[in-house]
Structures are given as C-alpha cells and as structure tokens.
Biotite code that builds the C-alpha atoms (Angstrom):
import biotite.structure as struc

atoms = struc.array([
    struc.Atom([39.442, 80.296, -9.169], chain_id="A", res_id=1, res_name="MET", atom_name="CA", element="C"),
    struc.Atom([38.756, 77.646, -6.587], chain_id="A", res_id=2, res_name="VAL", atom_name="CA", element="C"),
    struc.Atom([37.029, 73.994, -7.132], chain_id="A", res_id=3, res_name="ASP", atom_name="CA", element="C"),
    struc.Atom([34.995, 73.615, -4.022], chain_id="A", res_id=4, res_name="MET", atom_name="CA", element="C"),
    struc.Atom([33.127, 70.733, -4.708], chain_id="A", res_id=5, res_name="GLN", atom_name="CA", element="C"),
    struc.Atom([30.156, 71.993, -2.575], chain_id="A", res_id=6, res_name="PHE", atom_name="CA", element="C"),
    struc.Atom([32.460, 71.682, 0.607], chain_id="A", res_id=7, res_name="SER", atom_name="CA", element="C"),
    struc.Atom([31.719, 75.372, 0.972], chain_id="A", res_id=8, res_name="ASP", atom_name="CA", element="C"),
    struc.Atom([28.506, 76.351, 2.787], chain_id="A", res_id=9, res_name="ARG", atom_name="CA", element="C"),
    struc.Atom([27.951, 79.309, -0.250], chain_id="A", res_id=10, res_name="ARG", atom_name="CA", element="C"),
    struc.Atom([27.846, 76.448, -2.932], chain_id="A", res_id=11, res_name="LEU", atom_name="CA", element="C"),
    struc.Atom([26.129, 74.151, -0.845], chain_id="A", res_id=12, res_name="ALA", atom_name="CA", element="C"),
    struc.Atom([23.471, 76.953, -0.052], chain_id="A", res_id=13, res_name="ALA", atom_name="CA", element="C"),
    struc.Atom([23.408, 78.091, -4.008], chain_id="A", res_id=14, res_name="LEU", atom_name="CA", element="C"),
    struc.Atom([22.265, 74.298, -4.427], chain_id="A", res_id=15, res_name="TYR", atom_name="CA", element="C"),
    struc.Atom([19.138, 74.621, -2.954], chain_id="A", res_id=16, res_name="ASP", atom_name="CA", element="C"),
    struc.Atom([18.545, 78.135, -4.733], chain_id="A", res_id=17, res_name="LEU", atom_name="CA", element="C"),
    struc.Atom([19.396, 76.541, -8.065], chain_id="A", res_id=18, res_name="TYR", atom_name="CA", element="C"),
    struc.Atom([17.341, 73.375, -7.377], chain_id="A", res_id=19, res_name="CYS", atom_name="CA", element="C"),
    struc.Atom([14.420, 74.761, -5.361], chain_id="A", res_id=20, res_name="PRO", atom_name="CA", element="C"),
    struc.Atom([11.978, 72.467, -4.128], chain_id="A", res_id=21, res_name="THR", atom_name="CA", element="C"),
    struc.Atom([9.234, 73.224, -5.469], chain_id="A", res_id=22, res_name="ASP", atom_name="CA", element="C"),
    struc.Atom([10.374, 72.827, -8.453], chain_id="A", res_id=23, res_name="GLU", atom_name="CA", element="C"),
    struc.Atom([11.276, 69.316, -7.764], chain_id="A", res_id=24, res_name="ARG", atom_name="CA", element="C"),
    struc.Atom([9.373, 66.503, -9.265], chain_id="A", res_id=25, res_name="SER", atom_name="CA", element="C"),
    struc.Atom([11.201, 63.689, -7.976], chain_id="A", res_id=26, res_name="ASP", atom_name="CA", element="C"),
    struc.Atom([10.190, 64.653, -4.675], chain_id="A", res_id=27, res_name="PHE", atom_name="CA", element="C"),
    struc.Atom([6.429, 63.888, -5.692], chain_id="A", res_id=28, res_name="GLY", atom_name="CA", element="C"),
    struc.Atom([7.555, 60.246, -6.439], chain_id="A", res_id=29, res_name="PHE", atom_name="CA", element="C"),
    struc.Atom([9.875, 59.596, -3.546], chain_id="A", res_id=30, res_name="TYR", atom_name="CA", element="C"),
    struc.Atom([8.247, 61.318, -0.736], chain_id="A", res_id=31, res_name="LEU", atom_name="CA", element="C"),
    struc.Atom([5.503, 58.695, -0.282], chain_id="A", res_id=32, res_name="PRO", atom_name="CA", element="C"),
    struc.Atom([8.299, 56.081, -0.314], chain_id="A", res_id=33, res_name="LEU", atom_name="CA", element="C"),
    struc.Atom([9.589, 57.660, 2.326], chain_id="A", res_id=34, res_name="VAL", atom_name="CA", element="C"),
    struc.Atom([6.703, 58.194, 4.485], chain_id="A", res_id=35, res_name="MET", atom_name="CA", element="C"),
    struc.Atom([5.466, 54.618, 4.025], chain_id="A", res_id=36, res_name="SER", atom_name="CA", element="C"),
    struc.Atom([9.131, 53.266, 5.449], chain_id="A", res_id=37, res_name="ALA", atom_name="CA", element="C"),
    struc.Atom([9.899, 53.048, 9.212], chain_id="A", res_id=38, res_name="ARG", atom_name="CA", element="C"),
    struc.Atom([13.668, 53.933, 8.442], chain_id="A", res_id=39, res_name="SER", atom_name="CA", element="C"),
    struc.Atom([15.068, 55.588, 5.679], chain_id="A", res_id=40, res_name="VAL", atom_name="CA", element="C"),
    struc.Atom([18.574, 56.463, 4.514], chain_id="A", res_id=41, res_name="LEU", atom_name="CA", element="C"),
    struc.Atom([19.036, 58.884, 2.032], chain_id="A", res_id=42, res_name="ASP", atom_name="CA", element="C"),
    struc.Atom([22.296, 58.357, 0.252], chain_id="A", res_id=43, res_name="VAL", atom_name="CA", element="C"),
    struc.Atom([24.107, 61.392, -1.145], chain_id="A", res_id=44, res_name="GLY", atom_name="CA", element="C"),
    struc.Atom([21.257, 63.722, 0.820], chain_id="A", res_id=45, res_name="CYS", atom_name="CA", element="C"),
    struc.Atom([22.854, 67.024, -0.087], chain_id="A", res_id=46, res_name="GLY", atom_name="CA", element="C"),
    struc.Atom([21.448, 69.796, 2.497], chain_id="A", res_id=47, res_name="THR", atom_name="CA", element="C"),
    struc.Atom([18.702, 66.941, 3.484], chain_id="A", res_id=48, res_name="GLY", atom_name="CA", element="C"),
    struc.Atom([15.783, 68.424, 1.729], chain_id="A", res_id=49, res_name="THR", atom_name="CA", element="C"),
    struc.Atom([14.034, 65.266, 1.502], chain_id="A", res_id=50, res_name="LEU", atom_name="CA", element="C"),
    struc.Atom([14.137, 63.767, 4.834], chain_id="A", res_id=51, res_name="LEU", atom_name="CA", element="C"),
    struc.Atom([13.184, 67.224, 6.472], chain_id="A", res_id=52, res_name="GLY", atom_name="CA", element="C"),
    struc.Atom([10.282, 67.387, 4.465], chain_id="A", res_id=53, res_name="ILE", atom_name="CA", element="C"),
    struc.Atom([9.315, 63.829, 6.018], chain_id="A", res_id=54, res_name="ALA", atom_name="CA", element="C"),
    struc.Atom([9.845, 65.047, 9.368], chain_id="A", res_id=55, res_name="ARG", atom_name="CA", element="C"),
    struc.Atom([7.780, 67.781, 8.923], chain_id="A", res_id=56, res_name="ASP", atom_name="CA", element="C"),
    struc.Atom([5.168, 65.715, 7.388], chain_id="A", res_id=57, res_name="ASN", atom_name="CA", element="C"),
    struc.Atom([4.933, 63.588, 10.749], chain_id="A", res_id=58, res_name="GLY", atom_name="CA", element="C"),
    struc.Atom([7.429, 60.789, 9.890], chain_id="A", res_id=59, res_name="HIS", atom_name="CA", element="C"),
    struc.Atom([7.601, 59.114, 13.096], chain_id="A", res_id=60, res_name="PRO", atom_name="CA", element="C"),
    struc.Atom([10.796, 56.669, 12.450], chain_id="A", res_id=61, res_name="GLY", atom_name="CA", element="C"),
    struc.Atom([14.010, 56.851, 12.119], chain_id="A", res_id=62, res_name="ARG", atom_name="CA", element="C"),
    struc.Atom([15.652, 59.184, 9.025], chain_id="A", res_id=63, res_name="LEU", atom_name="CA", element="C"),
    struc.Atom([19.404, 58.983, 8.258], chain_id="A", res_id=64, res_name="CYS", atom_name="CA", element="C"),
    struc.Atom([20.897, 61.565, 5.655], chain_id="A", res_id=65, res_name="GLY", atom_name="CA", element="C"),
    struc.Atom([24.377, 60.011, 4.011], chain_id="A", res_id=66, res_name="LEU", atom_name="CA", element="C"),
    struc.Atom([26.867, 62.571, 2.233], chain_id="A", res_id=67, res_name="ASP", atom_name="CA", element="C"),
    struc.Atom([30.558, 63.288, 2.214], chain_id="A", res_id=68, res_name="PRO", atom_name="CA", element="C"),
    struc.Atom([30.373, 67.000, 1.384], chain_id="A", res_id=69, res_name="ALA", atom_name="CA", element="C"),
    struc.Atom([30.965, 68.729, 4.698], chain_id="A", res_id=70, res_name="ALA", atom_name="CA", element="C"),
    struc.Atom([29.486, 72.140, 3.320], chain_id="A", res_id=71, res_name="GLY", atom_name="CA", element="C"),
    struc.Atom([26.417, 70.326, 2.200], chain_id="A", res_id=72, res_name="MET", atom_name="CA", element="C"),
    struc.Atom([25.848, 68.976, 5.806], chain_id="A", res_id=73, res_name="LEU", atom_name="CA", element="C"),
    struc.Atom([26.589, 71.836, 7.568], chain_id="A", res_id=74, res_name="GLU", atom_name="CA", element="C"),
    struc.Atom([23.048, 73.207, 6.395], chain_id="A", res_id=75, res_name="VAL", atom_name="CA", element="C"),
    struc.Atom([21.349, 69.779, 6.821], chain_id="A", res_id=76, res_name="ALA", atom_name="CA", element="C"),
    struc.Atom([22.355, 69.952, 10.330], chain_id="A", res_id=77, res_name="ARG", atom_name="CA", element="C"),
    struc.Atom([20.423, 72.590, 11.216], chain_id="A", res_id=78, res_name="SER", atom_name="CA", element="C"),
    struc.Atom([17.909, 69.827, 11.871], chain_id="A", res_id=79, res_name="ARG", atom_name="CA", element="C"),
    struc.Atom([18.779, 68.253, 14.743], chain_id="A", res_id=80, res_name="PRO", atom_name="CA", element="C"),
    struc.Atom([15.824, 65.698, 14.571], chain_id="A", res_id=81, res_name="ASP", atom_name="CA", element="C"),
    struc.Atom([17.774, 63.953, 11.766], chain_id="A", res_id=82, res_name="ILE", atom_name="CA", element="C"),
    struc.Atom([20.421, 61.468, 11.751], chain_id="A", res_id=83, res_name="GLU", atom_name="CA", element="C"),
    struc.Atom([23.635, 63.250, 9.473], chain_id="A", res_id=84, res_name="TRP", atom_name="CA", element="C"),
    struc.Atom([26.422, 60.692, 8.737], chain_id="A", res_id=85, res_name="VAL", atom_name="CA", element="C"),
    struc.Atom([29.660, 62.428, 6.678], chain_id="A", res_id=86, res_name="GLN", atom_name="CA", element="C"),
    struc.Atom([30.783, 59.861, 4.229], chain_id="A", res_id=87, res_name="ALA", atom_name="CA", element="C"),
    struc.Atom([30.164, 58.344, 1.004], chain_id="A", res_id=88, res_name="ASP", atom_name="CA", element="C"),
    struc.Atom([29.558, 54.350, 1.140], chain_id="A", res_id=89, res_name="LEU", atom_name="CA", element="C"),
    struc.Atom([32.194, 53.220, 0.686], chain_id="A", res_id=90, res_name="ALA", atom_name="CA", element="C"),
    struc.Atom([33.195, 54.542, 4.179], chain_id="A", res_id=91, res_name="ALA", atom_name="CA", element="C"),
    struc.Atom([29.778, 54.184, 5.663], chain_id="A", res_id=92, res_name="ALA", atom_name="CA", element="C"),
    struc.Atom([29.112, 52.409, 9.470], chain_id="A", res_id=93, res_name="PRO", atom_name="CA", element="C"),
    struc.Atom([28.436, 48.803, 8.683], chain_id="A", res_id=94, res_name="ALA", atom_name="CA", element="C"),
    struc.Atom([24.736, 48.828, 8.578], chain_id="A", res_id=95, res_name="TRP", atom_name="CA", element="C"),
    struc.Atom([22.990, 45.313, 8.575], chain_id="A", res_id=96, res_name="ASP", atom_name="CA", element="C"),
    struc.Atom([19.509, 45.384, 7.863], chain_id="A", res_id=97, res_name="GLN", atom_name="CA", element="C"),
    struc.Atom([18.495, 48.589, 9.386], chain_id="A", res_id=98, res_name="GLU", atom_name="CA", element="C"),
    struc.Atom([16.542, 50.337, 6.472], chain_id="A", res_id=99, res_name="PHE", atom_name="CA", element="C"),
    struc.Atom([13.452, 49.853, 5.315], chain_id="A", res_id=100, res_name="ASP", atom_name="CA", element="C"),
    struc.Atom([14.270, 51.989, 2.274], chain_id="A", res_id=101, res_name="LEU", atom_name="CA", element="C"),
    struc.Atom([17.172, 53.386, 0.627], chain_id="A", res_id=102, res_name="VAL", atom_name="CA", element="C"),
    struc.Atom([17.056, 56.232, -1.629], chain_id="A", res_id=103, res_name="VAL", atom_name="CA", element="C"),
    struc.Atom([19.594, 58.385, -4.175], chain_id="A", res_id=104, res_name="MET", atom_name="CA", element="C"),
    struc.Atom([17.819, 61.339, -5.259], chain_id="A", res_id=105, res_name="THR", atom_name="CA", element="C"),
    struc.Atom([19.056, 64.331, -7.691], chain_id="A", res_id=106, res_name="GLY", atom_name="CA", element="C"),
    struc.Atom([21.360, 61.504, -9.700], chain_id="A", res_id=107, res_name="HIS", atom_name="CA", element="C"),
    struc.Atom([23.646, 61.103, -6.853], chain_id="A", res_id=108, res_name="ALA", atom_name="CA", element="C"),
    struc.Atom([23.607, 57.524, -8.067], chain_id="A", res_id=109, res_name="PHE", atom_name="CA", element="C"),
    struc.Atom([25.528, 58.715, -11.265], chain_id="A", res_id=110, res_name="GLN", atom_name="CA", element="C"),
    struc.Atom([28.373, 60.082, -9.337], chain_id="A", res_id=111, res_name="VAL", atom_name="CA", element="C"),
    struc.Atom([29.575, 56.077, -8.914], chain_id="A", res_id=112, res_name="LEU", atom_name="CA", element="C"),
    struc.Atom([32.209, 56.000, -11.669], chain_id="A", res_id=113, res_name="LEU", atom_name="CA", element="C"),
    struc.Atom([33.937, 53.161, -11.626], chain_id="A", res_id=114, res_name="GLY", atom_name="CA", element="C"),
    struc.Atom([32.782, 49.534, -11.714], chain_id="A", res_id=115, res_name="ASP", atom_name="CA", element="C"),
    struc.Atom([34.384, 48.749, -8.561], chain_id="A", res_id=116, res_name="ASP", atom_name="CA", element="C"),
    struc.Atom([33.063, 51.945, -6.938], chain_id="A", res_id=117, res_name="GLU", atom_name="CA", element="C"),
    struc.Atom([29.737, 50.878, -7.823], chain_id="A", res_id=118, res_name="LEU", atom_name="CA", element="C"),
    struc.Atom([29.819, 47.256, -6.769], chain_id="A", res_id=119, res_name="ARG", atom_name="CA", element="C"),
    struc.Atom([30.832, 48.655, -3.598], chain_id="A", res_id=120, res_name="VAL", atom_name="CA", element="C"),
    struc.Atom([28.162, 51.011, -2.655], chain_id="A", res_id=121, res_name="ALA", atom_name="CA", element="C"),
    struc.Atom([25.767, 48.518, -4.458], chain_id="A", res_id=122, res_name="LEU", atom_name="CA", element="C"),
    struc.Atom([26.556, 45.933, -2.042], chain_id="A", res_id=123, res_name="THR", atom_name="CA", element="C"),
    struc.Atom([26.560, 48.391, 1.168], chain_id="A", res_id=124, res_name="THR", atom_name="CA", element="C"),
    struc.Atom([23.363, 49.253, 0.314], chain_id="A", res_id=125, res_name="ILE", atom_name="CA", element="C"),
    struc.Atom([21.882, 46.084, -0.126], chain_id="A", res_id=126, res_name="ALA", atom_name="CA", element="C"),
    struc.Atom([23.748, 45.119, 3.512], chain_id="A", res_id=127, res_name="ALA", atom_name="CA", element="C"),
    struc.Atom([21.845, 48.053, 4.694], chain_id="A", res_id=128, res_name="ALA", atom_name="CA", element="C"),
    struc.Atom([18.450, 46.576, 3.661], chain_id="A", res_id=129, res_name="LEU", atom_name="CA", element="C"),
    struc.Atom([15.969, 44.872, 5.698], chain_id="A", res_id=130, res_name="THR", atom_name="CA", element="C"),
    struc.Atom([14.619, 41.447, 3.932], chain_id="A", res_id=131, res_name="ASP", atom_name="CA", element="C"),
    struc.Atom([11.698, 43.664, 2.554], chain_id="A", res_id=132, res_name="ARG", atom_name="CA", element="C"),
    struc.Atom([13.458, 46.609, 2.085], chain_id="A", res_id=133, res_name="GLY", atom_name="CA", element="C"),
    struc.Atom([13.532, 48.748, -0.836], chain_id="A", res_id=134, res_name="GLU", atom_name="CA", element="C"),
    struc.Atom([16.226, 50.906, -3.282], chain_id="A", res_id=135, res_name="PHE", atom_name="CA", element="C"),
    struc.Atom([15.083, 53.610, -5.041], chain_id="A", res_id=136, res_name="ALA", atom_name="CA", element="C"),
    struc.Atom([16.665, 55.853, -7.399], chain_id="A", res_id=137, res_name="PHE", atom_name="CA", element="C"),
    struc.Atom([16.892, 57.252, -10.593], chain_id="A", res_id=138, res_name="GLU", atom_name="CA", element="C"),
    struc.Atom([19.685, 57.962, -13.496], chain_id="A", res_id=139, res_name="THR", atom_name="CA", element="C"),
    struc.Atom([19.342, 60.054, -16.508], chain_id="A", res_id=140, res_name="ARG", atom_name="CA", element="C"),
    struc.Atom([18.638, 57.859, -19.562], chain_id="A", res_id=141, res_name="ASN", atom_name="CA", element="C"),
    struc.Atom([21.669, 58.335, -21.684], chain_id="A", res_id=142, res_name="PRO", atom_name="CA", element="C"),
    struc.Atom([19.797, 57.201, -25.235], chain_id="A", res_id=143, res_name="LEU", atom_name="CA", element="C"),
    struc.Atom([18.425, 61.236, -24.142], chain_id="A", res_id=144, res_name="VAL", atom_name="CA", element="C"),
    struc.Atom([21.892, 62.551, -24.279], chain_id="A", res_id=145, res_name="ARG", atom_name="CA", element="C"),
    struc.Atom([20.574, 65.494, -21.977], chain_id="A", res_id=146, res_name="GLU", atom_name="CA", element="C"),
    struc.Atom([23.670, 66.598, -21.397], chain_id="A", res_id=147, res_name="TRP", atom_name="CA", element="C"),
    struc.Atom([23.602, 68.803, -24.841], chain_id="A", res_id=148, res_name="GLU", atom_name="CA", element="C"),
    struc.Atom([21.638, 71.412, -23.264], chain_id="A", res_id=149, res_name="ASP", atom_name="CA", element="C"),
    struc.Atom([23.093, 71.835, -19.791], chain_id="A", res_id=150, res_name="TRP", atom_name="CA", element="C"),
    struc.Atom([24.977, 74.688, -21.036], chain_id="A", res_id=151, res_name="HIS", atom_name="CA", element="C"),
    struc.Atom([21.959, 76.602, -21.506], chain_id="A", res_id=152, res_name="LEU", atom_name="CA", element="C"),
    struc.Atom([19.328, 75.123, -19.071], chain_id="A", res_id=153, res_name="ARG", atom_name="CA", element="C"),
    struc.Atom([22.108, 74.922, -15.694], chain_id="A", res_id=154, res_name="TYR", atom_name="CA", element="C"),
    struc.Atom([23.421, 78.758, -16.617], chain_id="A", res_id=155, res_name="SER", atom_name="CA", element="C"),
    struc.Atom([21.456, 81.581, -15.130], chain_id="A", res_id=156, res_name="GLY", atom_name="CA", element="C"),
    struc.Atom([21.335, 83.859, -11.669], chain_id="A", res_id=157, res_name="GLY", atom_name="CA", element="C"),
    struc.Atom([19.918, 83.810, -8.491], chain_id="A", res_id=158, res_name="VAL", atom_name="CA", element="C"),
    struc.Atom([20.004, 85.933, -5.481], chain_id="A", res_id=159, res_name="VAL", atom_name="CA", element="C"),
    struc.Atom([21.184, 84.534, -2.208], chain_id="A", res_id=160, res_name="ASP", atom_name="CA", element="C"),
    struc.Atom([19.984, 84.893, 1.350], chain_id="A", res_id=161, res_name="PRO", atom_name="CA", element="C"),
    struc.Atom([22.277, 87.986, 2.154], chain_id="A", res_id=162, res_name="ALA", atom_name="CA", element="C"),
    struc.Atom([21.037, 89.752, -1.236], chain_id="A", res_id=163, res_name="GLY", atom_name="CA", element="C"),
    struc.Atom([23.873, 88.646, -3.594], chain_id="A", res_id=164, res_name="VAL", atom_name="CA", element="C"),
    struc.Atom([23.242, 88.516, -6.916], chain_id="A", res_id=165, res_name="ALA", atom_name="CA", element="C"),
    struc.Atom([24.801, 85.147, -8.425], chain_id="A", res_id=166, res_name="VAL", atom_name="CA", element="C"),
    struc.Atom([25.748, 84.043, -11.894], chain_id="A", res_id=167, res_name="HIS", atom_name="CA", element="C"),
    struc.Atom([26.271, 80.410, -12.873], chain_id="A", res_id=168, res_name="CYS", atom_name="CA", element="C"),
    struc.Atom([27.947, 79.404, -16.071], chain_id="A", res_id=169, res_name="GLU", atom_name="CA", element="C"),
    struc.Atom([27.630, 75.631, -16.897], chain_id="A", res_id=170, res_name="CYS", atom_name="CA", element="C"),
    struc.Atom([30.267, 74.566, -19.233], chain_id="A", res_id=171, res_name="GLU", atom_name="CA", element="C"),
    struc.Atom([30.074, 70.491, -20.544], chain_id="A", res_id=172, res_name="VAL", atom_name="CA", element="C"),
    struc.Atom([33.675, 69.234, -21.432], chain_id="A", res_id=173, res_name="LEU", atom_name="CA", element="C"),
    struc.Atom([33.696, 66.386, -24.061], chain_id="A", res_id=174, res_name="PRO", atom_name="CA", element="C"),
    struc.Atom([32.090, 63.148, -23.321], chain_id="A", res_id=175, res_name="VAL", atom_name="CA", element="C"),
    struc.Atom([34.724, 60.305, -22.566], chain_id="A", res_id=176, res_name="GLU", atom_name="CA", element="C"),
    struc.Atom([32.754, 56.789, -23.102], chain_id="A", res_id=177, res_name="GLY", atom_name="CA", element="C"),
    struc.Atom([29.713, 56.921, -20.250], chain_id="A", res_id=178, res_name="ASP", atom_name="CA", element="C"),
    struc.Atom([31.343, 59.881, -18.636], chain_id="A", res_id=179, res_name="LEU", atom_name="CA", element="C"),
    struc.Atom([29.993, 63.297, -18.535], chain_id="A", res_id=180, res_name="VAL", atom_name="CA", element="C"),
    struc.Atom([31.908, 66.436, -16.646], chain_id="A", res_id=181, res_name="THR", atom_name="CA", element="C"),
    struc.Atom([30.329, 69.602, -16.427], chain_id="A", res_id=182, res_name="ALA", atom_name="CA", element="C"),
    struc.Atom([32.085, 72.423, -14.739], chain_id="A", res_id=183, res_name="THR", atom_name="CA", element="C"),
    struc.Atom([29.839, 75.263, -12.886], chain_id="A", res_id=184, res_name="HIS", atom_name="CA", element="C"),
    struc.Atom([31.247, 78.865, -12.422], chain_id="A", res_id=185, res_name="THR", atom_name="CA", element="C"),
    struc.Atom([29.417, 81.208, -10.087], chain_id="A", res_id=186, res_name="TYR", atom_name="CA", element="C"),
    struc.Atom([30.047, 84.732, -9.916], chain_id="A", res_id=187, res_name="THR", atom_name="CA", element="C"),
    struc.Atom([28.838, 86.917, -7.297], chain_id="A", res_id=188, res_name="GLY", atom_name="CA", element="C"),
    struc.Atom([28.532, 90.921, -6.594], chain_id="A", res_id=189, res_name="GLN", atom_name="CA", element="C"),
    struc.Atom([31.183, 91.718, -4.685], chain_id="A", res_id=190, res_name="GLY", atom_name="CA", element="C"),
    struc.Atom([33.058, 88.853, -4.462], chain_id="A", res_id=191, res_name="TRP", atom_name="CA", element="C"),
    struc.Atom([36.883, 88.738, -4.532], chain_id="A", res_id=192, res_name="ASP", atom_name="CA", element="C"),
    struc.Atom([36.891, 86.115, -6.785], chain_id="A", res_id=193, res_name="ARG", atom_name="CA", element="C"),
    struc.Atom([34.468, 83.230, -8.573], chain_id="A", res_id=194, res_name="PRO", atom_name="CA", element="C"),
    struc.Atom([33.916, 79.558, -7.336], chain_id="A", res_id=195, res_name="LEU", atom_name="CA", element="C"),
    struc.Atom([33.755, 76.634, -9.278], chain_id="A", res_id=196, res_name="GLN", atom_name="CA", element="C"),
    struc.Atom([32.025, 73.066, -8.879], chain_id="A", res_id=197, res_name="SER", atom_name="CA", element="C"),
    struc.Atom([33.343, 70.558, -11.245], chain_id="A", res_id=198, res_name="ARG", atom_name="CA", element="C"),
    struc.Atom([31.218, 66.981, -11.111], chain_id="A", res_id=199, res_name="SER", atom_name="CA", element="C"),
    struc.Atom([31.418, 63.650, -13.452], chain_id="A", res_id=200, res_name="THR", atom_name="CA", element="C"),
    struc.Atom([28.298, 61.571, -13.812], chain_id="A", res_id=201, res_name="LEU", atom_name="CA", element="C"),
    struc.Atom([28.300, 58.337, -15.680], chain_id="A", res_id=202, res_name="ARG", atom_name="CA", element="C"),
    struc.Atom([25.094, 57.446, -17.878], chain_id="A", res_id=203, res_name="PHE", atom_name="CA", element="C"),
    struc.Atom([24.137, 53.606, -17.693], chain_id="A", res_id=204, res_name="LEU", atom_name="CA", element="C"),
    struc.Atom([21.785, 52.301, -19.290], chain_id="A", res_id=205, res_name="GLY", atom_name="CA", element="C"),
    struc.Atom([18.554, 49.949, -17.773], chain_id="A", res_id=206, res_name="SER", atom_name="CA", element="C"),
    struc.Atom([20.567, 46.383, -18.751], chain_id="A", res_id=207, res_name="GLU", atom_name="CA", element="C"),
    struc.Atom([23.930, 47.755, -17.219], chain_id="A", res_id=208, res_name="ALA", atom_name="CA", element="C"),
    struc.Atom([21.846, 48.964, -14.569], chain_id="A", res_id=209, res_name="LEU", atom_name="CA", element="C"),
    struc.Atom([20.357, 45.556, -13.976], chain_id="A", res_id=210, res_name="SER", atom_name="CA", element="C"),
    struc.Atom([23.760, 43.708, -14.310], chain_id="A", res_id=211, res_name="ALA", atom_name="CA", element="C"),
    struc.Atom([25.077, 45.784, -11.345], chain_id="A", res_id=212, res_name="PHE", atom_name="CA", element="C"),
    struc.Atom([22.123, 45.518, -9.080], chain_id="A", res_id=213, res_name="LEU", atom_name="CA", element="C"),
    struc.Atom([21.915, 41.517, -9.696], chain_id="A", res_id=214, res_name="ALA", atom_name="CA", element="C"),
    struc.Atom([25.878, 41.311, -8.586], chain_id="A", res_id=215, res_name="ASP", atom_name="CA", element="C"),
    struc.Atom([24.990, 42.749, -5.632], chain_id="A", res_id=216, res_name="ALA", atom_name="CA", element="C"),
    struc.Atom([22.154, 40.476, -4.828], chain_id="A", res_id=217, res_name="GLY", atom_name="CA", element="C"),
    struc.Atom([19.176, 43.154, -5.874], chain_id="A", res_id=218, res_name="LEU", atom_name="CA", element="C"),
    struc.Atom([16.695, 42.642, -8.460], chain_id="A", res_id=219, res_name="ALA", atom_name="CA", element="C"),
    struc.Atom([14.533, 45.040, -10.501], chain_id="A", res_id=220, res_name="VAL", atom_name="CA", element="C"),
    struc.Atom([11.379, 45.280, -9.056], chain_id="A", res_id=221, res_name="ALA", atom_name="CA", element="C"),
    struc.Atom([9.651, 48.346, -10.601], chain_id="A", res_id=222, res_name="ASP", atom_name="CA", element="C"),
    struc.Atom([11.146, 50.914, -13.505], chain_id="A", res_id=223, res_name="GLN", atom_name="CA", element="C"),
    struc.Atom([9.731, 53.862, -14.755], chain_id="A", res_id=224, res_name="PHE", atom_name="CA", element="C"),
    struc.Atom([10.527, 56.553, -17.398], chain_id="A", res_id=225, res_name="GLY", atom_name="CA", element="C"),
    struc.Atom([9.494, 59.474, -15.567], chain_id="A", res_id=226, res_name="ASP", atom_name="CA", element="C"),
    struc.Atom([8.210, 60.704, -12.378], chain_id="A", res_id=227, res_name="TRP", atom_name="CA", element="C"),
    struc.Atom([4.281, 60.094, -13.475], chain_id="A", res_id=228, res_name="ASP", atom_name="CA", element="C"),
    struc.Atom([5.375, 56.369, -13.241], chain_id="A", res_id=229, res_name="ARG", atom_name="CA", element="C"),
    struc.Atom([5.273, 55.915, -16.977], chain_id="A", res_id=230, res_name="GLY", atom_name="CA", element="C"),
    struc.Atom([6.820, 53.094, -19.078], chain_id="A", res_id=231, res_name="PRO", atom_name="CA", element="C"),
    struc.Atom([10.454, 53.263, -19.647], chain_id="A", res_id=232, res_name="LEU", atom_name="CA", element="C"),
    struc.Atom([11.334, 53.612, -23.124], chain_id="A", res_id=233, res_name="ARG", atom_name="CA", element="C"),
    struc.Atom([14.221, 55.135, -25.521], chain_id="A", res_id=234, res_name="ASP", atom_name="CA", element="C"),
    struc.Atom([12.655, 58.756, -25.347], chain_id="A", res_id=235, res_name="ASP", atom_name="CA", element="C"),
    struc.Atom([12.296, 58.577, -21.590], chain_id="A", res_id=236, res_name="SER", atom_name="CA", element="C"),
    struc.Atom([14.223, 61.310, -19.711], chain_id="A", res_id=237, res_name="PRO", atom_name="CA", element="C"),
    struc.Atom([14.720, 59.005, -16.443], chain_id="A", res_id=238, res_name="GLU", atom_name="CA", element="C"),
    struc.Atom([15.652, 55.711, -15.728], chain_id="A", res_id=239, res_name="ILE", atom_name="CA", element="C"),
    struc.Atom([13.619, 55.913, -12.304], chain_id="A", res_id=240, res_name="ILE", atom_name="CA", element="C"),
    struc.Atom([14.598, 52.334, -10.322], chain_id="A", res_id=241, res_name="THR", atom_name="CA", element="C"),
    struc.Atom([12.923, 50.449, -7.597], chain_id="A", res_id=242, res_name="VAL", atom_name="CA", element="C"),
    struc.Atom([15.168, 47.536, -6.423], chain_id="A", res_id=243, res_name="ALA", atom_name="CA", element="C"),
    struc.Atom([14.665, 44.917, -3.866], chain_id="A", res_id=244, res_name="ARG", atom_name="CA", element="C"),
    struc.Atom([16.900, 42.019, -2.283], chain_id="A", res_id=245, res_name="ARG", atom_name="CA", element="C"),
    struc.Atom([16.826, 39.100, -4.067], chain_id="A", res_id=246, res_name="CYS", atom_name="CA", element="C"),
])
C-alpha cells in the first residue's frame, strides 16, 4: 500500500470523480464572487475546476491557482489560460496587494493544522489582497461532528476514465483534540496494489477563526452556516466566512 497524498495523477483524477462538479453546492456560492473580481487567487486549487469554470463563463481577468500537490496541478495545467503555481502558502510568491479575491474551497482551510502554520498562511493571504479585497473560505462546524459518518459518506465506488472500477474505503482514526485524521484506501480492478490518501483536518469554531483572522489584520465581514447563506447556528454544517483587510 502506498500513501500518495494526491501527488499521483491517478488519485488526482479520482478526486474529481468522487467530488463531481454537479454535486458541489459550494461552487454556487464561490463562482459569483470569482466572476465579480478582477484578479483571483484560489489557494488549494486542486485540479483547478473552479477557475476553469470561471474562465469558461467569460472571466476576463487574472486567475491563479496555488496547490502543493504535483498530481493535482498536472491535471489543472491542461488549462494554459490560467496561471498555476505549485507551492503551499508558506512558500508562495510574495504577492503584494495583487488579488481582489482569495478563495479556499473544498475545506482546504482545514489542512492548516498548527497555530504557526495558520498565522503564516493568513498573513500571506492578507498581504496578497488589495485594499478592498476579500478572503472567502469555509470550514466544517466542529459542533456538528460530521466526521462520525465519514466512513459511510466517503466510501464507495466509481469508474475511472480508463473504464476501471475503483472502490474507496474511508476510515476515520481516533480524534486528537481539534484534529481529525482519515485514510482513503483505493483499490482498482487490475491494479497491482492499493493506493492510499491520508489527510488530517483541523476543526476550529467561529470564535477561534475570528481571533486568527484578527491576528493577521483581517476582519469577518460576513459569515454563513450553509451554501444558501443561511445564518450560522450551532447546528449549521459549515462556517462560511468572508473576511476583509482591517
């Protein structure tokens, strides 16, 4: 068994099969923000689906995707009309007030695990924003304890572009504080061995999020509990935040 962490193109391609665009309700929230911004940075862009949709819908300005995973960007770079950067926020270019909008979709914000890592990331994002720029992202509401049914929700089968039937088995490891780790083991018909992706996510509440944002010179402008812009409540599945420079 090999832990590929989406550095392998096969796993990167499977990501879009297990998270198909037509089932992603978050794009309905983010796409209008992207289309109304002249310059956009998508942090943790993955295979670049959101930016590709924006370009296909006529976005005329700068679209830039940032992701540390080589496999993801190998897929994304099929779109030469978008700028792609392989790095995490700690190693990102020194963008100075270049973007009207920074987004982190697909719960990418939750891969920022340590306090120092989070502060560096938010400081980098704040520096990249124009004076009136916005940072939009979401994190799962820890009060809902969504991870308790991930072994059911994220296990299942798909057929890859080569016609191979692939099955994913999700296992959630014991929770450690605000960190939740899950493994996804993929087996394919005719594969010589399984592939495994392992990820750890941090679950922060709204008060902790606001404090980290404030430390980076950002303030919460809007906050919602679902993709229909409903109010944030204790039982809301998401904490969807739009922040601006103070």
